[in-house]
C-alpha positions, 0 to 999 in steps of 0.5 A: 457498467455505464461508460459515463461512470467509468470515464469519471473514474478514469479522470479521477485516476489521471488527475487526482492520482497521477496528475501528469505535468505537461510534457511528462511521460507516464508508465502505466502497468495494468492487467489484461482484462479491462483494455477498454478502461485502460484506454480511457485512462490513457486518453485522460492522461494525454488530455492532461498533457502527458508526452508519452504513455508507456503501457506495460501489460501483465498477468499473474499466471505468467509470473507463476510460469516464470518461477516454474520453468526458469532456472534460479540463475535466470530468474535472479538476473536483471537483464540489460534491457530491464536495467535500462528501463530502471535507468530510464525511470530514474533519469526521466522521472515519469509518473506511474500508474498501477491498475491492479486486478490481482487473482488472490489465488494466482500464485497458489502452488508456486515455489515460494523459496525459489521466488523469494531467492530470485527477488533477494538476488535482484533487489541490490540492483533495483534498489539504487534506482528506486532510491533515486526515484523516491519522492521525486515523481507522482505515482498512484495505485487503483483497481479494476475488476478481474474475473478470478478476483470478482469470483473470490469476493462474490463466490456465489454469483455468476462471473458476469454478475460478480464482475458488475458487483465488484465494479460497483464496490470499487467505484463506491470506495473510490468516491465516484459520484456526481463530482469525484474530483470535488469529493476527493478534494474534501476527503483529502482536506479531512485526512490532512487536518487529522494528520496535522493534529496527530503530528502536533501531539508530539507523540513518543509512543502509541499503545494498542489494545484490543480484546483479541489479545493485541497489546503492543507499544510502538515508539515514534521517531523524534521528527515524525509527521503523519501523512495521508491522502495527498502527497507532494513531490520534491518539485511541488506536484500533488498526487494521491498515491492510493485510490481509495484511501482512508488512512492517516499513517506514520513510520515508527522508530525502528527498533522500538516496539514491544508486545503482541499484535493479532491480525483481524483480517486475512492477508493476501500475500504473493498469491496466497491467503495467510490467515489467523496470524500474530506477531510478537515484538521485542526491541522493535523486531518480530521474535515470534510469529504464527499463522494457522494457514500458510504459516510458511509464507508468513515465515518466509515474508519476515526473513526476506531481509534484515529489515523485514521483521521490523515495522515500517508503518502504523496506519490509523483507519476507523473501523466504521470506514466506508470500505469496512461498512460494505462487509466485504473482504476484498482479498486485496491490500489496496482495499482491505488496508483501508477498511481498518487500522493496520501495520506494515512490516518492512520498508518505512516512508521517508515522507514521515520525517519532517523536512524529508525532501532536504535530507539524504537517504543516510539521514532518513535512515538515521532518523529511524526509518526502516529499510527493506525490500518488502512493505507488507500491510496487515490489518489489526483494526477491531470494533473495540481497538483502543489506541492511546498516544503517550506524548513528549509532554507527559500527556496521554491522549486517546486517539482511537476508542471502540475502533474509531477516531476519539477526536 
């Protein structure tokens, strides 16, 4: 891979993604397989004025060992130094960069019940710090290839070739061309125009139908707004949370969803693939669900806490998106969710409430935003998906037809 192209990608992640302000700290979470590229990102962050870049290396296999060998009590404990790191983030408000290269099968065979119980035990301690950070600082998620991931996407290629092919797919999806910054500025503007139009419709209900059996109506919050691409912190700093991204999304009204929805792609969740699954909703809650493969993971996911069985996001992505046109299944939510329309179970987004920066957590919740320790995206887009908006003025507006934008 040409270093000049990787340098462009590093600049894109630093500038359009994290966008650190002069004197701001940055926390960078990354895997261990691409240290040279991590170095490029670190340098670009410093060039933009970062005071200090804190690097946290991780590897999925270590998590599997932790779950296997630690006692449930130890695994469920937030140690004092870990809580000090959370407090540091809440007090200092560093920008955050996540460079992921996950192994889709990395947690195969893990004790799911034990891992879930430990996460449930730690969440009440973590949540106040996360709430304090939410909306106040920049964050971005991007990807770099790992050998296991590359071989999963390109199983018939040797490892070196698979890595090269995955790099190419990542850079193409991230619009790393002659001028990635200009490309992203234009892309951001296009998605923002769509979000403004959708918000202006004053939608009460979205009705989803597809020939695969999906037939679902989802209610919107009264003061909802669509978001996508670029976000803005409370202090006015713009950033791109996801590189790549193709979605315009909204948080639905908690407790208002009825019908059935079928997934159109497998879901990579906690190191396992959940395949051929569906959910049936009544009064906004999943009351029945089934997966042909890894159903136990699916059932555990929707019972992680009280909010895990409610929707937190409705995202609109055309079926002919650049990522879907590759014909690849990335086994990675960052990419697969941007291939076609998707929902998310669990935590909703405060930024989908008008005037959210001036509202308290209690007001955001009262507006209808679901709360949960999870936020899990699953893909529902098909080539014949229809989405009709039922608006407050009584009009019906076709916003998706044959899987893509109808406007």
